[in-house]
N, CA, C and O atoms as a GROMACS GRO file, in nm:
protein
  620
    1MET      N    1  10.844  11.468   6.002
    1MET     CA    2  10.759  11.516   5.993
    1MET      C    3  10.693  11.636   5.862
    1MET      O    4  10.753  11.741   5.837
    2PHE      N    5  10.567  11.596   5.791
    2PHE     CA    6  10.570  11.675   5.694
    2PHE      C    7  10.449  11.804   5.668
    2PHE      O    8  10.327  11.803   5.653
    3LEU      N    9  10.503  11.860   5.670
    3LEU     CA   10  10.421  12.019   5.575
    3LEU      C   11  10.351  12.047   5.490
    3LEU      O   12  10.381  12.032   5.371
    4SER      N   13  10.292  12.072   5.513
    4SER     CA   14  10.136  12.155   5.318
    4SER      C   15  10.093  12.266   5.417
    4SER      O   16  10.091  12.275   5.540
    5VAL      N   17  10.063  12.339   5.322
    5VAL     CA   18  10.020  12.496   5.367
    5VAL      C   19   9.935  12.496   5.454
    5VAL      O   20   9.946  12.592   5.530
    6GLU      N   21   9.807  12.392   5.489
    6GLU     CA   22   9.739  12.432   5.596
    6GLU      C   23   9.823  12.362   5.721
    6GLU      O   24   9.747  12.304   5.798
    7ASN      N   25   9.950  12.355   5.754
    7ASN     CA   26  10.018  12.426   5.867
    7ASN      C   27  10.170  12.519   5.852
    7ASN      O   28  10.292  12.501   5.857
    8ILE      N   29  10.050  12.646   5.827
    8ILE     CA   30  10.180  12.738   5.823
    8ILE      C   31  10.200  12.834   5.963
    8ILE      O   32  10.297  12.903   5.994
    9LYS      N   33  10.061  12.809   6.043
    9LYS     CA   34  10.056  12.861   6.096
    9LYS      C   35  10.124  12.855   6.278
    9LYS      O   36  10.162  12.942   6.356
   10THR      N   37  10.111  12.682   6.285
   10THR     CA   38  10.208  12.623   6.377
   10THR      C   39  10.333  12.581   6.322
   10THR      O   40  10.430  12.564   6.394
   11LEU      N   41  10.337  12.557   6.162
   11LEU     CA   42  10.444  12.489   6.124
   11LEU      C   43  10.444  12.315   6.201
   11LEU      O   44  10.556  12.278   6.234
   12GLN      N   45  10.331  12.218   6.227
   12GLN     CA   46  10.350  12.140   6.313
   12GLN      C   47  10.260  12.082   6.200
   12GLN      O   48  10.216  12.159   6.115
   13SER      N   49  10.225  11.907   6.197
   13SER     CA   50  10.183  11.862   6.121
   13SER      C   51  10.182  11.657   6.175
   13SER      O   52  10.278  11.588   6.212
   14GLU      N   53  10.034  11.618   6.158
   14GLU     CA   54  10.049  11.497   6.214
   14GLU      C   55  10.142  11.364   6.114
   14GLU      O   56  10.179  11.251   6.145
   15LYS      N   57  10.151  11.435   6.004
   15LYS     CA   58  10.195  11.344   5.877
   15LYS      C   59  10.315  11.391   5.906
   15LYS      O   60  10.371  11.489   5.955
   16TYR      N   61  10.344  11.232   5.830
   16TYR     CA   62  10.478  11.211   5.821
   16TYR      C   63  10.563  11.120   5.731
   16TYR      O   64  10.488  11.042   5.673
   17ILE      N   65  10.703  11.099   5.696
   17ILE     CA   66  10.737  10.990   5.589
   17ILE      C   67  10.886  10.983   5.599
   17ILE      O   68  10.979  11.064   5.606
   18SER      N   69  10.876  10.879   5.598
   18SER     CA   70  10.981  10.758   5.608
   18SER      C   71  11.136  10.856   5.647
   18SER      O   72  11.119  10.977   5.635
   19LYS      N   73  11.231  10.827   5.677
   19LYS     CA   74  11.370  10.914   5.699
   19LYS      C   75  11.402  10.821   5.528
   19LYS      O   76  11.469  10.848   5.428
   20LYS      N   77  11.370  10.780   5.543
   20LYS     CA   78  11.534  10.692   5.396
   20LYS      C   79  11.402  10.787   5.237
   20LYS      O   80  11.435  10.875   5.157
   21ALA      N   81  11.317  10.744   5.247
   21ALA     CA   82  11.209  10.886   5.173
   21ALA      C   83  11.267  11.037   5.164
   21ALA      O   84  11.261  11.112   5.068
   22PHE      N   85  11.337  11.065   5.321
   22PHE     CA   86  11.330  11.232   5.348
   22PHE      C   87  11.491  11.271   5.262
   22PHE      O   88  11.528  11.376   5.210
   23GLU      N   89  11.563  11.136   5.274
   23GLU     CA   90  11.686  11.160   5.204
   23GLU      C   91  11.709  11.172   5.073
   23GLU      O   92  11.793  11.232   5.007
   24LYS      N   93  11.576  11.072   5.037
   24LYS     CA   94  11.602  11.079   4.944
   24LYS      C   95  11.540  11.167   4.800
   24LYS      O   96  11.573  11.167   4.681
   25GLU      N   97  11.431  11.241   4.881
   25GLU     CA   98  11.369  11.375   4.808
   25GLU      C   99  11.419  11.519   4.807
   25GLU      O  100  11.441  11.597   4.714
   26PHE      N  101  11.433  11.531   4.976
   26PHE     CA  102  11.462  11.629   5.008
   26PHE      C  103  11.632  11.640   5.032
   26PHE      O  104  11.682  11.598   5.137
   27LYS      N  105  11.730  11.713   4.901
   27LYS     CA  106  11.794  11.755   4.961
   27LYS      C  107  11.842  11.884   5.004
   27LYS      O  108  11.958  11.909   5.037
   28VAL      N  109  11.736  11.972   5.001
   28VAL     CA  110  11.708  12.098   5.031
   28VAL      C  111  11.617  12.132   5.153
   28VAL      O  112  11.546  12.217   5.099
   29HIS      N  113  11.582  12.126   5.252
   29HIS     CA  114  11.516  12.157   5.370
   29HIS      C  115  11.522  12.200   5.440
   29HIS      O  116  11.611  12.163   5.516
   30PRO      N  117  11.433  12.320   5.484
   30PRO     CA  118  11.419  12.401   5.642
   30PRO      C  119  11.510  12.412   5.766
   30PRO      O  120  11.484  12.326   5.850
   31GLU      N  121  11.655  12.532   5.812
   31GLU     CA  122  11.705  12.487   5.841
   31GLU      C  123  11.682  12.580   5.965
   31GLU      O  124  11.653  12.685   5.907
   32LEU      N  125  11.678  12.597   6.044
   32LEU     CA  126  11.644  12.668   6.195
   32LEU      C  127  11.670  12.855   6.074
   32LEU      O  128  11.754  12.867   5.985
   33GLY      N  129  11.555  12.979   6.122
   33GLY     CA  130  11.526  13.092   6.036
   33GLY      C  131  11.518  13.080   5.928
   33GLY      O  132  11.502  13.185   5.865
   34ASP      N  133  11.525  12.921   5.833
   34ASP     CA  134  11.487  13.010   5.718
   34ASP      C  135  11.314  13.048   5.700
   34ASP      O  136  11.251  13.099   5.793
   35VAL      N  137  11.253  13.015   5.573
   35VAL     CA  138  11.127  13.110   5.631
   35VAL      C  139  11.052  13.049   5.526
   35VAL      O  140  11.090  13.068   5.410
   36LEU      N  141  10.958  12.985   5.545
   36LEU     CA  142  10.781  12.929   5.403
   36LEU      C  143  10.694  12.958   5.410
   36LEU      O  144  10.600  12.934   5.485
   37ILE      N  145  10.712  13.029   5.314
   37ILE     CA  146  10.570  13.031   5.268
   37ILE      C  147  10.421  12.998   5.136
   37ILE      O  148  10.460  12.973   5.022
   38THR      N  149  10.324  12.998   5.152
   38THR     CA  150  10.231  12.894   5.100
   38THR      C  151  10.246  12.990   4.972
   38THR      O  152  10.250  13.113   4.970
   39ARG      N  153  10.255  12.895   4.858
   39ARG     CA  154  10.260  12.907   4.719
   39ARG      C  155  10.130  12.892   4.664
   39ARG      O  156  10.084  12.950   4.565
   40ILE      N  157  10.051  12.772   4.772
   40ILE     CA  158   9.910  12.728   4.671
   40ILE      C  159   9.767  12.747   4.739
   40ILE      O  160   9.724  12.674   4.828
   41GLY      N  161   9.702  12.854   4.684
   41GLY     CA  162   9.550  12.844   4.751
   41GLY      C  163   9.554  12.925   4.791
   41GLY      O  164   9.493  13.017   4.736
   42ASP      N  165   9.621  12.950   4.905
   42ASP     CA  166   9.641  13.013   5.038
   42ASP      C  167   9.767  13.121   4.958
   42ASP      O  168   9.880  13.075   4.947
   43ILE      N  169   9.744  13.241   4.914
   43ILE     CA  170   9.949  13.278   4.837
   43ILE      C  171  10.029  13.380   4.977
   43ILE      O  172   9.968  13.434   5.070
   44ALA      N  173  10.126  13.381   4.960
   44ALA     CA  174  10.218  13.484   5.035
   44ALA      C  175  10.147  13.448   5.219
   44ALA      O  176  10.077  13.536   5.270
   45THR      N  177  10.165  13.365   5.269
   45THR     CA  178  10.144  13.349   5.422
   45THR      C  179  10.287  13.285   5.429
   45THR      O  180  10.339  13.195   5.364
   46PRO      N  181  10.329  13.359   5.525
   46PRO     CA  182  10.514  13.309   5.530
   46PRO      C  183  10.474  13.251   5.698
   46PRO      O  184  10.371  13.270   5.763
   47ASN      N  185  10.569  13.194   5.728
   47ASN     CA  186  10.605  13.175   5.886
   47ASN      C  187  10.788  13.167   5.911
   47ASN      O  188  10.838  13.140   5.801
   48VAL      N  189  10.871  13.178   5.992
   48VAL     CA  190  10.980  13.177   6.066
   48VAL      C  191  10.996  12.999   6.076
   48VAL      O  192  10.892  12.934   6.087
   49TYR      N  193  11.118  12.934   6.071
   49TYR     CA  194  11.115  12.770   6.064
   49TYR      C  195  11.181  12.779   6.213
   49TYR      O  196  11.289  12.834   6.196
   50LYS      N  197  11.164  12.747   6.362
   50LYS     CA  198  11.199  12.810   6.459
   50LYS      C  199  11.257  12.622   6.565
   50LYS      O  200  11.211  12.561   6.661
   51SER      N  201  11.389  12.600   6.457
   51SER     CA  202  11.378  12.436   6.495
   51SER      C  203  11.511  12.378   6.384
   51SER      O  204  11.541  12.422   6.273
   52ASN      N  205  11.578  12.254   6.468
   52ASN     CA  206  11.619  12.261   6.404
   52ASN      C  207  11.635  12.087   6.358
   52ASN      O  208  11.733  12.045   6.296
   53GLU      N  209  11.550  12.023   6.391
   53GLU     CA  210  11.471  11.935   6.333
   53GLU      C  211  11.451  11.999   6.198
   53GLU      O  212  11.434  12.113   6.156
   54ASN      N  213  11.466  11.791   6.116
   54ASN     CA  214  11.429  11.753   5.990
   54ASN      C  215  11.324  11.813   5.939
   54ASN      O  216  11.266  11.859   6.037
   55VAL      N  217  11.288  11.829   5.883
   55VAL     CA  218  11.156  11.839   5.807
   55VAL      C  219  11.143  11.870   5.686
   55VAL      O  220  11.214  11.961   5.642
   56ALA      N  221  11.019  11.782   5.572
   56ALA     CA  222  10.958  11.808   5.450
   56ALA      C  223  10.846  11.896   5.426
   56ALA      O  224  10.763  11.937   5.508
   57TYR      N  225  10.858  11.926   5.264
   57TYR     CA  226  10.718  11.999   5.273
   57TYR      C  227  10.677  11.983   5.161
   57TYR      O  228  10.774  11.939   5.098
   58TYR      N  229  10.563  11.994   5.072
   58TYR     CA  230  10.490  11.982   5.031
   58TYR      C  231  10.553  12.112   4.945
   58TYR      O  232  10.628  12.202   4.984
   59VAL      N  233  10.495  12.090   4.820
   59VAL     CA  234  10.520  12.185   4.717
   59VAL      C  235  10.400  12.293   4.708
   59VAL      O  236  10.415  12.378   4.620
   60SER      N  237  10.323  12.299   4.760
   60SER     CA  238  10.218  12.390   4.794
   60SER      C  239  10.324  12.518   4.900
   60SER      O  240  10.271  12.628   4.922
   61LEU      N  241  10.414  12.500   4.936
   61LEU     CA  242  10.494  12.575   5.075
   61LEU      C  243  10.660  12.626   4.939
   61LEU      O  244  10.691  12.567   4.835
   62ALA      N  245  10.710  12.721   4.987
   62ALA     CA  246  10.824  12.801   4.927
   62ALA      C  247  10.895  12.753   5.043
   62ALA      O  248  10.852  12.727   5.156
   63LEU      N  249  11.019  12.745   4.991
   63LEU     CA  250  11.150  12.763   5.155
   63LEU      C  251  11.258  12.854   5.082
   63LEU      O  252  11.332  12.834   4.985
   64LEU      N  253  11.235  12.987   5.184
   64LEU     CA  254  11.360  13.086   5.148
   64LEU      C  255  11.447  13.084   5.247
   64LEU      O  256  11.442  13.071   5.370
   65LYS      N  257  11.553  13.104   5.141
   65LYS     CA  258  11.685  13.091   5.270
   65LYS      C  259  11.768  13.196   5.244
   65LYS      O  260  11.877  13.150   5.210
   66GLN      N  261  11.770  13.364   5.244
   66GLN     CA  262  11.770  13.422   5.252
   66GLN      C  263  11.854  13.474   5.329
   66GLN      O  264  11.810  13.549   5.416
   67LYS      N  265  11.988  13.452   5.320
   67LYS     CA  266  12.116  13.463   5.407
   67LYS      C  267  12.103  13.652   5.490
   67LYS      O  268  12.137  13.670   5.608
   68GLU      N  269  12.043  13.782   5.385
   68GLU     CA  270  12.100  13.883   5.412
   68GLU      C  271  12.016  13.933   5.497
   68GLU      O  272  12.047  14.006   5.592
   69LEU      N  273  11.909  13.898   5.470
   69LEU     CA  274  11.750  13.968   5.587
   69LEU      C  275  11.750  13.840   5.720
   69LEU      O  276  11.760  13.719   5.737
   70ASP      N  277  11.737  13.923   5.767
   70ASP     CA  278  11.683  13.878   5.964
   70ASP      C  279  11.547  13.804   5.929
   70ASP      O  280  11.451  13.881   5.927
   71SER      N  281  11.522  13.686   5.905
   71SER     CA  282  11.400  13.605   5.924
   71SER      C  283  11.235  13.647   5.956
   71SER      O  284  11.138  13.605   5.892
   72HIS      N  285  11.232  13.746   6.079
   72HIS     CA  286  11.147  13.735   6.086
   72HIS      C  287  11.146  13.943   6.071
   72HIS      O  288  11.055  13.995   6.136
   73PHE      N  289  11.220  14.021   6.010
   73PHE     CA  290  11.177  14.091   5.904
   73PHE      C  291  11.124  14.014   5.738
   73PHE      O  292  11.031  14.038   5.661
   74LEU      N  293  11.193  13.954   5.737
   74LEU     CA  294  11.150  13.888   5.559
   74LEU      C  295  10.979  13.853   5.588
   74LEU      O  296  10.890  13.871   5.505
   75GLU      N  297  10.964  13.805   5.708
   75GLU     CA  298  10.798  13.746   5.789
   75GLU      C  299  10.727  13.908   5.753
   75GLU      O  300  10.627  13.954   5.698
   76ALA      N  301  10.770  13.924   5.777
   76ALA     CA  302  10.708  14.130   5.788
   76ALA      C  303  10.691  14.197   5.724
   76ALA      O  304  10.608  14.286   5.748
   77ILE      N  305  10.776  14.191   5.581
   77ILE     CA  306  10.773  14.232   5.438
   77ILE      C  307  10.674  14.203   5.428
   77ILE      O  308  10.568  14.263   5.449
   78ILE      N  309  10.708  14.052   5.376
   78ILE     CA  310  10.639  13.985   5.314
   78ILE      C  311  10.489  13.998   5.342
   78ILE      O  312  10.406  13.975   5.254
   79GLN      N  313  10.454  14.035   5.470
   79GLN     CA  314  10.290  14.046   5.480
   79GLN      C  315  10.277  14.161   5.470
   79GLN      O  316  10.173  14.178   5.534
   80SER      N  317  10.318  14.288   5.425
   80SER     CA  318  10.395  14.426   5.370
   80SER      C  319  10.233  14.409   5.236
   80SER      O  320  10.210  14.318   5.156
   81SER      N  321  10.159  14.529   5.264
   81SER     CA  322  10.060  14.552   5.142
   81SER      C  323  10.152  14.587   5.057
   81SER      O  324  10.106  14.586   4.943
   82THR      N  325  10.238  14.611   5.060
   82THR     CA  326  10.364  14.712   4.871
   82THR      C  327  10.350  14.572   4.837
   82THR      O  328  10.263  14.555   4.751
   83VAL      N  329  10.435  14.411   4.898
   83VAL     CA  330  10.422  14.332   4.881
   83VAL      C  331  10.353  14.238   4.878
   83VAL      O  332  10.386  14.152   4.796
   84GLN      N  333  10.268  14.220   4.935
   84GLN     CA  334  10.145  14.077   4.916
   84GLN      C  335  10.086  14.152   4.756
   84GLN      O  336  10.034  14.079   4.672
   85SER      N  337  10.095  14.244   4.742
   85SER     CA  338  10.056  14.336   4.644
   85SER      C  339  10.109  14.233   4.486
   85SER      O  340  10.032  14.181   4.405
   86GLU      N  341  10.295  14.229   4.485
   86GLU     CA  342  10.323  14.193   4.422
   86GLU      C  343  10.317  14.041   4.403
   86GLU      O  344  10.344  13.982   4.298
   87PHE      N  345  10.292  14.007   4.472
   87PHE     CA  346  10.258  13.830   4.481
   87PHE      C  347  10.111  13.817   4.420
   87PHE      O  348  10.104  13.728   4.335
   88TRP      N  349   9.987  13.890   4.446
   88TRP     CA  350   9.834  13.880   4.403
   88TRP      C  351   9.881  13.932   4.230
   88TRP      O  352   9.809  13.905   4.134
   89LYS      N  353   9.991  13.996   4.219
   89LYS     CA  354  10.005  14.081   4.066
   89LYS      C  355  10.079  13.932   3.994
   89LYS      O  356  10.060  13.896   3.878
   90ARG      N  357  10.193  13.838   4.127
   90ARG     CA  358  10.234  13.749   4.008
   90ARG      C  359  10.132  13.562   4.020
   90ARG      O  360  10.177  13.451   3.992
   91THR      N  361   9.985  13.600   4.074
   91THR     CA  362   9.950  13.506   4.124
   91THR      C  363   9.852  13.415   4.011
   91THR      O  364   9.741  13.469   4.003
   92LEU      N  365   9.855  13.386   3.989
   92LEU     CA  366   9.754  13.282   3.875
   92LEU      C  367   9.619  13.272   3.886
   92LEU      O  368   9.556  13.168   3.867
   93HIS      N  369   9.600  13.313   3.898
   93HIS     CA  370   9.438  13.364   3.941
   93HIS      C  371   9.325  13.231   3.887
   93HIS      O  372   9.237  13.168   3.947
   94ILE      N  373   9.394  13.224   3.699
   94ILE     CA  374   9.297  13.119   3.648
   94ILE      C  375   9.298  12.956   3.680
   94ILE      O  376   9.220  12.870   3.640
   95ALA      N  377   9.419  12.944   3.767
   95ALA     CA  378   9.408  12.752   3.788
   95ALA      C  379   9.352  12.757   3.962
   95ALA      O  380   9.334  12.846   4.046
   96PHE      N  381   9.342  12.650   3.958
   96PHE     CA  382   9.215  12.611   4.019
   96PHE      C  383   9.343  12.476   4.165
   96PHE      O  384   9.397  12.378   4.114
   97PRO      N  385   9.356  12.495   4.271
   97PRO     CA  386   9.348  12.685   4.327
   97PRO      C  387   9.457  12.720   4.276
   97PRO      O  388   9.561  12.659   4.252
   98LYS      N  389   9.399  12.907   4.252
   98LYS     CA  390   9.507  12.961   4.243
   98LYS      C  391   9.690  12.939   4.326
   98LYS      O  392   9.725  12.878   4.427
   99LYS      N  393   9.767  13.024   4.225
   99LYS     CA  394   9.960  12.935   4.254
   99LYS      C  395  10.016  13.054   4.191
   99LYS      O  396  10.008  13.127   4.093
  100ILE      N  397  10.075  13.036   4.297
  100ILE     CA  398  10.249  13.056   4.249
  100ILE      C  399  10.339  13.037   4.206
  100ILE      O  400  10.418  12.997   4.291
  101ASN      N  401  10.384  13.043   4.102
  101ASN     CA  402  10.533  12.961   4.093
  101ASN      C  403  10.654  13.016   4.130
  101ASN      O  404  10.679  13.133   4.100
  102LYS      N  405  10.739  12.941   4.198
  102LYS     CA  406  10.868  12.954   4.281
  102LYS      C  407  10.964  13.022   4.184
  102LYS      O  408  11.062  13.054   4.251
  103ASN      N  409  10.981  13.054   4.074
  103ASN     CA  410  11.018  13.189   3.980
  103ASN      C  411  10.992  13.295   3.981
  103ASN      O  412  11.074  13.387   3.970
  104GLU      N  413  10.872  13.309   3.994
  104GLU     CA  414  10.739  13.436   3.994
  104GLU      C  415  10.799  13.510   4.182
  104GLU      O  416  10.838  13.625   4.195
  105ILE      N  417  10.792  13.434   4.269
  105ILE     CA  418  10.849  13.438   4.414
  105ILE      C  419  10.948  13.518   4.406
  105ILE      O  420  10.946  13.616   4.480
  106ALA      N  421  11.086  13.496   4.297
  106ALA     CA  422  11.177  13.504   4.294
  106ALA      C  423  11.230  13.656   4.239
  106ALA      O  424  11.346  13.696   4.251
  107LYS      N  425  11.161  13.702   4.199
  107LYS     CA  426  11.090  13.826   4.109
  107LYS      C  427  11.023  13.962   4.110
  107LYS      O  428  10.982  14.051   4.035
  108ILE      N  429  11.041  13.905   4.330
  108ILE     CA  430  10.956  14.056   4.371
  108ILE      C  431  11.046  14.073   4.472
  108ILE      O  432  11.108  14.001   4.551
  109PRO      N  433  11.034  14.228   4.439
  109PRO     CA  434  11.144  14.283   4.453
  109PRO      C  435  11.124  14.332   4.619
  109PRO      O  436  11.018  14.393   4.632
  110ILE      N  437  11.194  14.321   4.737
  110ILE     CA  438  11.204  14.393   4.761
  110ILE      C  439  11.320  14.409   4.902
  110ILE      O  440  11.389  14.322   4.953
  111TYR      N  441  11.307  14.548   4.934
  111TYR     CA  442  11.369  14.641   4.960
  111TYR      C  443  11.370  14.668   5.129
  111TYR      O  444  11.284  14.693   5.213
  112TYR      N  445  11.537  14.644   5.133
  112TYR     CA  446  11.561  14.646   5.374
  112TYR      C  447  11.663  14.740   5.327
  112TYR      O  448  11.731  14.779   5.232
  113PRO      N  449  11.634  14.752   5.447
  113PRO     CA  450  11.762  14.804   5.510
  113PRO      C  451  11.825  14.726   5.603
  113PRO      O  452  11.791  14.615   5.642
  114SER      N  453  11.984  14.836   5.657
  114SER     CA  454  12.086  14.743   5.723
  114SER      C  455  12.019  14.656   5.798
  114SER      O  456  11.913  14.676   5.858
  115CYS      N  457  12.120  14.505   5.789
  115CYS     CA  458  12.077  14.450   5.867
  115CYS      C  459  12.077  14.429   6.024
  115CYS      O  460  12.047  14.322   6.077
  116GLU      N  461  12.116  14.549   6.095
  116GLU     CA  462  12.030  14.572   6.246
  116GLU      C  463  11.964  14.641   6.286
  116GLU      O  464  11.924  14.640   6.402
  117GLU      N  465  11.924  14.744   6.174
  117GLU     CA  466  11.766  14.790   6.148
  117GLU      C  467  11.660  14.734   6.129
  117GLU      O  468  11.554  14.797   6.140
  118GLN      N  469  11.663  14.530   6.077
  118GLN     CA  470  11.663  14.440   6.006
  118GLN      C  471  11.599  14.424   6.145
  118GLN      O  472  11.497  14.483   6.181
  119GLN      N  473  11.654  14.358   6.202
  119GLN     CA  474  11.701  14.306   6.321
  119GLN      C  475  11.556  14.366   6.394
  119GLN      O  476  11.444  14.317   6.375
  120GLU      N  477  11.590  14.497   6.494
  120GLU     CA  478  11.529  14.601   6.553
  120GLU      C  479  11.324  14.626   6.478
  120GLU      O  480  11.249  14.620   6.576
  121ILE      N  481  11.289  14.635   6.422
  121ILE     CA  482  11.153  14.569   6.346
  121ILE      C  483  11.186  14.477   6.288
  121ILE      O  484  11.158  14.501   6.170
  122GLY      N  485  11.259  14.321   6.300
  122GLY     CA  486  11.196  14.194   6.300
  122GLY      C  487  11.137  14.167   6.441
  122GLY      O  488  11.024  14.119   6.446
  123SER      N  489  11.205  14.195   6.559
  123SER     CA  490  11.146  14.203   6.655
  123SER      C  491  11.100  14.315   6.764
  123SER      O  492  11.130  14.318   6.884
  124LEU      N  493  11.019  14.407   6.691
  124LEU     CA  494  10.896  14.437   6.720
  124LEU      C  495  10.803  14.401   6.669
  124LEU      O  496  10.699  14.411   6.734
  125PHE      N  497  10.796  14.353   6.554
  125PHE     CA  498  10.647  14.324   6.523
  125PHE      C  499  10.674  14.135   6.544
  125PHE      O  500  10.653  14.078   6.437
  126LYS      N  501  10.717  14.036   6.665
  126LYS     CA  502  10.780  13.946   6.740
  126LYS      C  503  10.675  13.993   6.824
  126LYS      O  504  10.557  13.960   6.820
  127GLN      N  505  10.734  14.076   6.905
  127GLN     CA  506  10.686  14.157   6.980
  127GLN      C  507  10.522  14.182   6.927
  127GLN      O  508  10.438  14.112   6.983
  128LEU      N  509  10.482  14.262   6.839
  128LEU     CA  510  10.362  14.277   6.892
  128LEU      C  511  10.280  14.179   6.815
  128LEU      O  512  10.165  14.208   6.786
  129GLU      N  513  10.329  14.068   6.782
  129GLU     CA  514  10.264  13.934   6.721
  129GLU      C  515  10.224  13.834   6.869
  129GLU      O  516  10.128  13.758   6.885
  130ASN      N  517  10.323  13.862   6.952
  130ASN     CA  518  10.301  13.807   7.101
  130ASN      C  519  10.223  13.855   7.161
  130ASN      O  520  10.169  13.775   7.237
  131ILE      N  521  10.159  14.026   7.173
  131ILE     CA  522  10.076  14.077   7.214
  131ILE      C  523   9.954  14.034   7.203
  131ILE      O  524   9.871  13.987   7.281
  132ILE      N  525   9.956  14.064   7.052
  132ILE     CA  526   9.821  14.034   6.988
  132ILE      C  527   9.776  13.861   6.997
  132ILE      O  528   9.661  13.833   6.963
  133ILE      N  529   9.857  13.763   7.038
  133ILE     CA  530   9.821  13.589   7.054
  133ILE      C  531   9.773  13.585   7.184
  133ILE      O  532   9.685  13.511   7.227
  134ARG      N  533   9.878  13.727   7.285
  134ARG     CA  534   9.838  13.703   7.441
  134ARG      C  535   9.681  13.738   7.416
  134ARG      O  536   9.611  13.637   7.408
  135GLN      N  537   9.618  13.850   7.404
  135GLN     CA  538   9.510  13.962   7.416
  135GLN      C  539   9.389  13.848   7.308
  135GLN      O  540   9.267  13.854   7.317
  136GLN      N  541   9.444  13.782   7.241
  136GLN     CA  542   9.333  13.768   7.155
  136GLN      C  543   9.326  13.575   7.354
  136GLN      O  544   9.227  13.572   7.427
  137SER      N  545   9.412  13.498   7.369
  137SER     CA  546   9.422  13.458   7.452
  137SER      C  547   9.278  13.478   7.559
  137SER      O  548   9.196  13.414   7.624
  138LYS      N  549   9.311  13.590   7.529
  138LYS     CA  550   9.212  13.700   7.648
  138LYS      C  551   9.111  13.652   7.664
  138LYS      O  552   9.056  13.606   7.763
  139LEU      N  553   9.068  13.668   7.506
  139LEU     CA  554   8.926  13.766   7.495
  139LEU      C  555   8.881  13.657   7.447
  139LEU      O  556   8.765  13.628   7.477
  140ASP      N  557   8.929  13.600   7.392
  140ASP     CA  558   8.853  13.384   7.371
  140ASP      C  559   8.826  13.328   7.558
  140ASP      O  560   8.730  13.253   7.575
  141GLN      N  561   8.928  13.377   7.712
  141GLN     CA  562   8.877  13.350   7.787
  141GLN      C  563   8.708  13.409   7.852
  141GLN      O  564   8.618  13.355   7.916
  142LEU      N  565   8.729  13.536   7.798
  142LEU     CA  566   8.647  13.660   7.903
  142LEU      C  567   8.547  13.579   7.772
  142LEU      O  568   8.464  13.532   7.850
  143LYS      N  569   8.513  13.547   7.677
  143LYS     CA  570   8.381  13.458   7.606
  143LYS      C  571   8.327  13.363   7.659
  143LYS      O  572   8.205  13.350   7.663
  144THR      N  573   8.459  13.238   7.736
  144THR     CA  574   8.376  13.129   7.723
  144THR      C  575   8.358  13.151   7.902
  144THR      O  576   8.301  13.066   7.969
  145LEU      N  577   8.425  13.298   7.973
  145LEU     CA  578   8.308  13.338   8.098
  145LEU      C  579   8.210  13.337   8.080
  145LEU      O  580   8.127  13.272   8.144
  146LYS      N  581   8.181  13.437   7.945
  146LYS     CA  582   8.065  13.508   7.936
  146LYS      C  583   7.986  13.389   7.923
  146LYS      O  584   7.876  13.373   7.977
  147LYS      N  585   8.018  13.343   7.883
  147LYS     CA  586   7.932  13.253   7.809
  147LYS      C  587   7.820  13.141   7.972
  147LYS      O  588   7.703  13.124   8.008
  148VAL      N  589   7.950  13.104   8.008
  148VAL     CA  590   7.953  13.035   8.116
  148VAL      C  591   7.867  13.162   8.236
  148VAL      O  592   7.828  13.101   8.336
  149TYR      N  593   7.847  13.251   8.240
  149TYR     CA  594   7.744  13.335   8.353
  149TYR      C  595   7.610  13.309   8.267
  149TYR      O  596   7.506  13.266   8.318
  150LEU      N  597   7.626  13.341   8.125
  150LEU     CA  598   7.444  13.384   8.067
  150LEU      C  599   7.426  13.201   8.118
  150LEU      O  600   7.325  13.177   8.185
  151GLN      N  601   7.500  13.108   8.094
  151GLN     CA  602   7.397  12.973   8.140
  151GLN      C  603   7.369  12.985   8.270
  151GLN      O  604   7.250  12.982   8.304
  152ASN      N  605   7.496  13.005   8.388
  152ASN     CA  606   7.413  12.997   8.511
  152ASN      C  607   7.349  13.053   8.561
  152ASN      O  608   7.307  13.011   8.669
  153MET      N  609   7.296  13.215   8.497
  153MET     CA  610   7.170  13.320   8.460
  153MET      C  611   7.058  13.257   8.473
  153MET      O  612   6.971  13.286   8.554
  154PHE      N  613   7.056  13.172   8.398
  154PHE     CA  614   6.906  13.074   8.308
  154PHE      C  615   6.869  12.940   8.369
  154PHE      O  616   6.803  12.846   8.325
  155ILE      N  617   6.927  12.960   8.474
  155ILE     CA  618   6.970  12.779   8.533
  155ILE      C  619   6.823  12.729   8.607
  155ILE      O  620   6.814  12.617   8.657
   0.00000   0.00000   0.00000
C-alpha cells in the first residue's frame, strides 16, 4: 500500500506499489506504533500506525520513530496548540502548497513526562477520541432519521 497526505485519517489507500519497488526505495518504513505526520498542504496532522504490514509513503508524510515517547501521547502532543504553533512558525507559507521541511520538524521542541504518565495521557486522549467518533456516528444516524421523518411528513 502507498500512503499520502490524503490518507492520514485512516492510513488506508487504494494505491499500491510493487514489492520490488518497495524493497528498493523504502529502507525505512512505518512499523507498529510509529507516527506518520503530514508535511505538505495539510501541515502537522498525525496518526499512529497500527499495523505490522509493510507500507510505503509519499514525501507529503514524515515518519516519526520516537522510542522515548508513547505513540498516542506523541500524537496528542502534536495536536496541542503549543506544538501546532511551532509547526506554523517553521512552515514555508510562500510555497504552494505550503510545506515544512523534515529537518524543521526535528527542531520542534517537545516536552514530555515519564513514560508511565505518557501512556496514561495517551490512553485518555485515545478514549476521548473514540467517544467523539461514537457520538459523531450517533449524530449522523439521528440526522438521517430526521431526514426520513421529514420526507414522510410531506408525502
